[in-house]
LOTORTI-208265 format. One record per atom (N, C-alpha, C): residue in one letter; x, y, z. Coordinates in steps of 0.1 Angstrom, whole numbers, plus 2048, in hexadecimal, padded with zeros to 3 digits. Atoms other than C-alpha are relative to their C-alpha. Layout:
aXYZ;...
// end
This chain:
m80C7F8801;m8A791A9B2;m80180F7FE;l7FD7F2802;l8B893D9B1;l7FF8027F0;r8007FD80E;r8BB93998C;r7F18017FA;v80F800805;v895932988;v7FA80E805;c8067F47F9;c88D95199D;c80580B7F7;e7FB7F680A;e8A2967986;e7F88007F4;k8087FF80E;k88F95C967;k7F2803803;l80E7FC7FD;l86D96397A;l80080F803;r7FF7F27FC;r879985987;r7FA80A7F7;e8037F580A;e874999967;e7F17FF7FD;a80E801802;a85298B961;a7F780580A;d8087FC7F4;d847991984;d800810800;e7FF7F2800;e8539B5981;e7F68077F5;k8087FC80A;k8409BA961;k7F17FF805;g80C8027FC;g8219AC971;g7FB80B80B;r8037F67F6;r8239C498F;r7FD80F7F9;r8017F3806;r8289E1977;r7F38017F6;y80B7FE80B;y8109DA959;y7F37F7802;g80D8087FE;g7F79BF967;g8037F17FD;l7FF80F801;l7F199A966;l8037FB7F3;a7FE80680D;a7EF996940;a80F8027FC;r7F27FD804;r8129A593B;r8087F7807;a7F880C7F8;a82098D957;a7FE7F37F8;e80180F807;e81096F945;e8097FF7F3;t7F780280C;t823979925;t80D7FF803;g7F38017FB;g84197C937;g8057F2805;y7FF8107FD;y83D959946;y8007F67F5;l80080980C;l835949924;l80D8017FB;r7F37FF805;r854958916;r80C7F9807;a7F68077F8;a86994C934;a7FF7F07FE;l80380F800;l858928930;l8077FD7F2;v7FA80380D;v86592790B;v80F7FE802;d7F27FF7FD;d888930917;d8047F4809;a7FE80C7F8;a886915931;a8007F37F9;m80180E807;m87B8FA91A;m80C7FF7F6;a7F580180B;a8949038FF;a80E7FE806;d7F28027FA;d8B1903918;d8007F480A;t80280C7FA;t8A48E3927;t801802810;d7FF7FD7F3;d8A18F3949;d7F37FC808;r80D8077FA;r8878DC95A;r7FC80880D;l8067FA7F2;l8878ED97D;l7F980E7FC;a8067F3804;a87F91096B;a7F27FC7F9;e80C802808;e866900954;e7F37FB80A;v8098037F5;v8538F0973;v7FB80C807;e8037F47F8;e854911985;e7F88087F9;l8097F780B;l846924966;l7F27F97FE;l80E807801;l82990A962;l7F780380C;k8077FC7F4;k82190F986;k7FB80F801;t8047F3800;t822934983;t7F58047F7;l80B7FF809;l80B934965;l7F47FB806;g80C8047F7;g7F491F97B;g7FB80B809;d8047F57F8;d7F693A994;d7F980C7FA;v8087F6807;v7EC95497B;v7F27FD7FC;n80E805801;n7CD940972;n7F880080D;v8068007F2;v7C593D998;v7FB80F801;e8047F27FC;e7C696399C;e7F48047F4;k80B7FD808;k7B196797B;k7F27FB804;g80B8087FC;g79994D988;g7F980880C;r8047FA7F2;r79795F9AB;r7FA80E7FC;l8067F3803;l79298299B;l7F48007F8;g80C801809;g778977981;g7F57F5804;k80980C7FC;k76895B994;k7FD7F77F6;d80180780C;d771946977;d8047F2803;v7FD80F7FE;v76E92097A;v80B7FC7F4;g7F880680B;g78191B958;g80D804805;k7F37FC7FB;k79F92D966;k8067F880B;f7FC8097F5;f7A0919985;f8047F27FA;k7FD80E807;k79F8F896F;k80C8027F8;a7F47FF809;a7BA906958;a80C80080B;a7F67FF7F6;a7D090D978;a8037F1806;l80080D7FD;l7C98E9983;l8097F77F7;a7F980680C;a7D58DB962;a80F8047FE;l7F37FC7FF;l7F58EF963;l8097FC80C;y7F98057F4;y7FD8E4987;y8037F17FE;i7FD80E803;i7FA8C097B;i80B7FF7F7;a7F680080A;a8108C795D;a80D803807;a7F27FD7FA;a82B8D6974;a8047F580A;m7FD80E7F8;m8278B798D;m8077F77F8;v7FB80B808;v82D8A0971;v80F8027FC;r7F17FD804;r84E8B2967;r80880180B;c7F87FC7F4;c8598B898A;c8097F5806;y7F880B7F9;y8758A599B;y80780680D;h7FB7F87F5;h87D8BE9B7;h7F680180B;e8098017F6;e86C8B59D7;e7FA80C806;e8067F47FA;e8688D79E6;e7F88077F5;q8097FB809;q85B8E39C5;q7F47FB7FE;a80D807801;a8428C89C3;a7F880380B;d8087FE7F5;d8368CE9E6;d7F880E7FD;g8087F4803;g82D8F29DB;g7F68007F6;i80A80280C;i81C8E89BC;i7F37FA806;e80C8077FA;e8078CF9D0;e7F8809807;h8087F67F9;h7FE8EA9E8;h7F68087F9;r8087F8809;r7F39009CC;r7F57FA7FA;y80B807807;y7DE8E59BC;y7F47FF80A;h80B8027F7;h7CA8DD9DC;h7FA80D804;y8057F27FF;y7C69039E2;y7F68047F6;t8087FD80B;t7B89079C1;t7F37F87FE;e80B8097FF;e7A18E99C4;e7F580580A;r80A7FA7F4;r7928F99E4;r7F980C7FA;l8067F4807;l78C91A9D0;l7F67FC7F7;l80980480B;l77C9079B5;l7F37FB804;q80C8067FA;q7658F49CB;q7F8809806;g8077F67FA;g75C9119DF;g7F780A7F6;l8097F8809;l7529259BF;l7F57F87FA;s80B807807;s73E9089B1;s7F57FE80A;s80B8037F5;s72C9029D1;s7F680D802;q8077F37FD;q7219279D2;q7F98027F4;g8077FC80D;g7159259AE;g80380C7F9;k7FD7F4806;k7279459A5;k80A7FE7F4;g7F680380A;g74193598D;g7FB8037F2;q8037FE80E;q743940969;q80C7FA7F9;s7F5804807;s75893694D;s80380A7F3;t7FE7F780B;t76A94B932;t8047F87F4;e7FB80880B;e76F92E91A;e7FC8067F3;d8067FB80C;d759940900;d80880C7FB;k7FA7F3804;k76C960902;k8107FF7FF;e7F1801801;e791953903;e8037F37F8;t7FB80B808;t7A593B8F0;t8027F3807;t80080D7FA;t79C91B901;t7FB7F47F8;t80580D807;t7899068E9;t8087FC7F5;p7F880580B;p7998F08D0;p8018087F4;a8017F980C;a78D9048B3;a80780D800;k7F97F47FF;k7999248C0;k80F800801;v7F28037FE;v7BB9168CA;v8077FE7F1;a7FC80480C;a7BE9088A6;a80280E7F8;a8017F3809;a7B692A897;a80B808805;m7F47F97FB;m7D093B8AD;m80C7FA7FA;f7F5807803;f7E99218A3;f8038027EF;q7FF7FD80E;q7E292787E;q80580E7FE;a7FC7F1800;a7E694D883;a80E801802;l7F37FE7FD;l807948892;l80B7FA7F5;d7FA80580B;d813931876;d8008097F4;k8007F680B;k80994B85D;k80B80C802;r7F67F47FC;r81D966870;r80F7FC7FF;r7F3805800;r83B94F872;r8048017F1;a7FE80080D;a83994A84D;a80380C7F8;t7FC7F4805;t83996E847;t80B809806;g7F57F97FA;g85697785E;g7FB80780B;g8047F97F5;g84497F87D;g80B80180A;h7F87FE7F6;h85698C89C;h8037F3809;t7FC80D7FA;t86896F8AC;t7FB7FE80E;d8058017F2;d8609768D1;d7F17FF800;s80F8027FF;s83B97B8CC;s7FC7F37F9;l80280D804;l83B95B8B7;l8017F680A;l7FD8097F5;l84B9488D3;l7F57FF80C;i80A7FE7F6;i8329568EC;i7F27FB7FB;g80D805805;g81594E8D6;g8007F27FF;y80080D7FE;y82092B8D2;y8017F980E;a8008057F1;a8269278F7;a7F2801805;q80D7FF7FD;q8039338FB;q7F87F47FC;v80780B806;v7F69198E5;v8047F3807;m7FC80A7FA;m80A8FF8F6;m7F980080E;v8068007F3;v7FC908918;v7F27FD7FF;e80E803802;e7D990890A;e7FD7F27FD;a80080E802;a7E28E48FE;a8007F980C;i7FE8077F4;i7EE8DA920;i7F1801807;v80C7FF7F9;v7CE8E8930;v7F47F77FB;n80B806806;n7B88D7918;n8047F17FC;d7FA80F802;d7CD8B5919;d8007FD7F1;n7FE80380F;n7D48B78F3;n80E8007FC;s7F2803802;s7F58A68EF;s8048037F1;m7FE7FD80E;m7F38AA8C9;m80480F7FE;l7FE7F2801;l7F18D08CB;l80B804807;e7F57FC7F9;e80A8D28E5;e80E7FC7F9;t7F6804807;t8228BF8D2;t8028097F3;e7FD7F880D;e81D8D48B1;e80480F804;a7FB7F37FC;a8218F58C5;a80E800805;t7F28037FB;t8418E88D5;t80A7FF7F3;k7F980180D;k84D8DF8B2;k80280C7F9;s7FF7F4806;s8459008A6;s80880A805;m7F67F87FA;m8599128C0;m80D7FD7FC;g7F3805804;g8778FC8B5;g8028067F1;d7FF7FA80D;d86F909891;d80480D800;v7FB7F37FF;v87292B89D;v80F803802;y7F28007FD;y8949268AB;y8097FB7F5;l7F980580D;l89F91288D;l80280B7F6;k7FE7F5809;k89792F877;k80980A805;r7F77F67F9;r8A994788F;r80E7FB7FC;g7F2806801;g8C893088F;g8057FF7F2;t7FB80280E;t8C992B869;t80380E7FB;e7FE7F4805;e8C6950863;e80C808806;t7F37F87F8;t8E095C87E;t80D7F87FF;g7F28087FE;g8F893F87D;g8027FC80F;d7FF8037F2;d8F493D8A4;d7FB7F2802;t80480E7FD;t8F59198AC;t7FB7FF80E;r8078017F3;r8E79208CF;r7F18007FC;n80E800804;n8C59258BD;n7FE7F37FB;l80380D806;l8CA9038AC;l8007F580D;t8028087F4;t8D08F48CE;t7F3800807;r80E7FD7FA;r8B09038DB;r7F57F87F7;a80B806809;a89D8F68BC;a8017F2802;t7FF80E7FE;t8AB8D38C2;t7FA7FC80D;a8078037F4;a89F8D48E6;a7F2800800;l80D7FF801;l87E8DE8DD;l7F97F47F8;y803809809;y87C8C48C1;y7FF7F2808;n80080D7F9;n8858A98D9;n7F57FF80A;r80C8007F7;r86B8B48F1;r7F37FD7F8;a80C803809;a8518B38D6;a8007F27FC;l80180E804;l85C8918CC;l7FC7F580B;a8038077F3;a8598848F0;a7F0801801;r8117FD7FE;r8338928EF;r7F97F97F5;c80580380B;c82D8858CD;c7FA7F07FF;h80580D7FE;h8168668CA;h7FB7FA7F1;n80480680C;n8118608A4;n80C8017F6;v7F5804809;v828853888;v80480C7F8;h7FC7F5808;h825872871;h80780A807;g7FB7F57F7;g82C88B88C;g80F7FE803;t7F28037FC;t84B878897;t8098007F5;v7F87FF80B;v858875874;v80480F7FB;v7FE7EF804;v85489D86E;v80A80480C;i7F77FB7F8;i8658A488F;i8107F97FF;v7F3805802;v88288B889;v8088077F4;h7FC7F980B;h88689B867;h80580F804;r7FC7F47FB;r8898BD879;r80C7FF808;l7F28037F9;l8A48AF890;l80B7FE7F6;l7F680280A;l8B88A2873;l80480D7F7;h7FD7F4806;h8B58C3861;h80880A808;t7F87F87F7;t8C08D687F;t80E7FD801;a7F28067FF;a8DE8C0882;a8088047F5;k7FA7FC80D;k8E68C785D;k80480F802;i7FE7F1800;i8E38ED862;i80C803809;r7F77FE7F6;r8F98EB881;r80F7FD7F8;q7F4805806;q9148D786D;q80580B7F4;d7FF7F580A;d9118F184E;d80680C807;i7FA7F47FA;i91890E867;i80D7FD805;a7F38047FB;a9358FC877;a80A8007F5;r7F780180C;r9448F4855;r80480D7FB;g7FE7F3804;g94091884A;g80A808809;n7F87F97F7;n95192686A;n80E7FA7FE;k7F2805802;k96F90E864;k8068057F3;v7FB7FB80F;v97391B83F;v80580E804;r7FD7F27FD;r97293F84D;r80D800808;e7F47FF7F7;e98D937867;e80C7FD7F8;l7F5802809;l9A392C84A;l80580B7F9;f7FD7F4809;f9A394D83A;f80180B80C;
// end
């Protein structure tokens, strides 16, 4: 658990210094790292923390949509959780958020920011297309990863497994490109982890074929790098 706390500390500090939005960006970036490193404990904790962010947004803005988003993220965290103490904390937050939502709804004061933020399928798709365009033109790696993570979180909130799969695959593509350009096989390992996660979430034949092709291509790049390293060692 100490390892997880270390991953959260930097984002927490940014949140205290710069506000909730900056903290959320930090949590999204840390979530990508957790998934790429197959750190399930950290991934669960970060999904829970993103749920907490939405609860705070809902509380401050009396926003029903944010409370519902938090509930969806807590469920996603629970599904991935295998640590009993961690699961108990998530369940407590889930029931607390339910009570907040019920109280807000009963007062008739709740509002939703769905029209203002990227929550509808059309808006999420537009965000995704913009990220793909930035990636194609060599956009900044970290900002791309955060953007794809945001799309993935929106997909989880909206129960859109196809979009979640595509966003996860795209994060793998970012690491594949980075590994190919730098020759650093750690990035290829991260790409492979994300492709495997996307494959596990994929429910259509075409998508499965595309992801398997990515995995095979990543393995080939790794072999090429290893072969190149051996040749250099001979000289």
